C-alpha angles and dihedrals in degrees: 000000000000125000117243130211104257116237117243115248091219138038121276091250096044095097096052135157090026094047117017129228097243093052090050092049093051096038096050102028099042110016099037091039090052094052089048097053093041091051090051089051092050098051098037109122094005130109087258092067108108096020123118119258090244092055090048095052095042092054098033124151094228090208089066097093097179094056094036094052100037096033089051091045093050094049097038094053094043089057091043093058092046099052092055129079139169084236094049131116128079121089137296122264139192123019093350092053090050092051093050092049089049094052100038106017096240143014090254091055091049092048090052091050094047091045092050091050090054097043096045098045099117113231118336123356148093141277116220145192107204134185125218128207107282093036105276112145127210138183122225144144135227134197126247111341098332118125135190096260090067116097113275096357117143115284100359115209129104118301113237099167127027136178121200110222097178109125092243088067095063116002099101090057107026104022107195094345098107093158090059091051091049091051090049092053090069090065093062102039110128098216092183089061093046090050091052091054089048092053095049098047104036 
């Protein structure tokens, strides 16, 4: 069973002015599509063919660069599109807000920690909010297309919010101003979706 490029749940221009239409077209239609096709090529005819992307990443042979890079790229981008919405922004509520407050003291302190993880990730990579069994949340970052589900990678746990800080995610609109892009991301976070991922993975 081959993986398919997931359709966006909103139009390419729906996240403007925070994320521009052209970036979305290239990012989804070229970059994510490329990871998807290369992942399919890397697993075809192997014992990974037919497994879920979560199973593949959790049990990954980290020396398998093709599956590590393209499997991570496929999963990471799929989550990225899902946790954004034209109606996003605001702050989390309910159990997720409680978990964030318990871990970081306040939403503002969490936002600072997440923003710092995104801004200080050297080169290409991702910033994450992860949930551990039992409901504890943690912020971390990973290089390239790694993510915390992979064996031995940063904080572990299941990603429920991810921010792409590869230059292709923001350069057309923000050039070298990554901090501006990170700040803009908070205007499009779909906290209801993140809360749903929290509830199903804690």
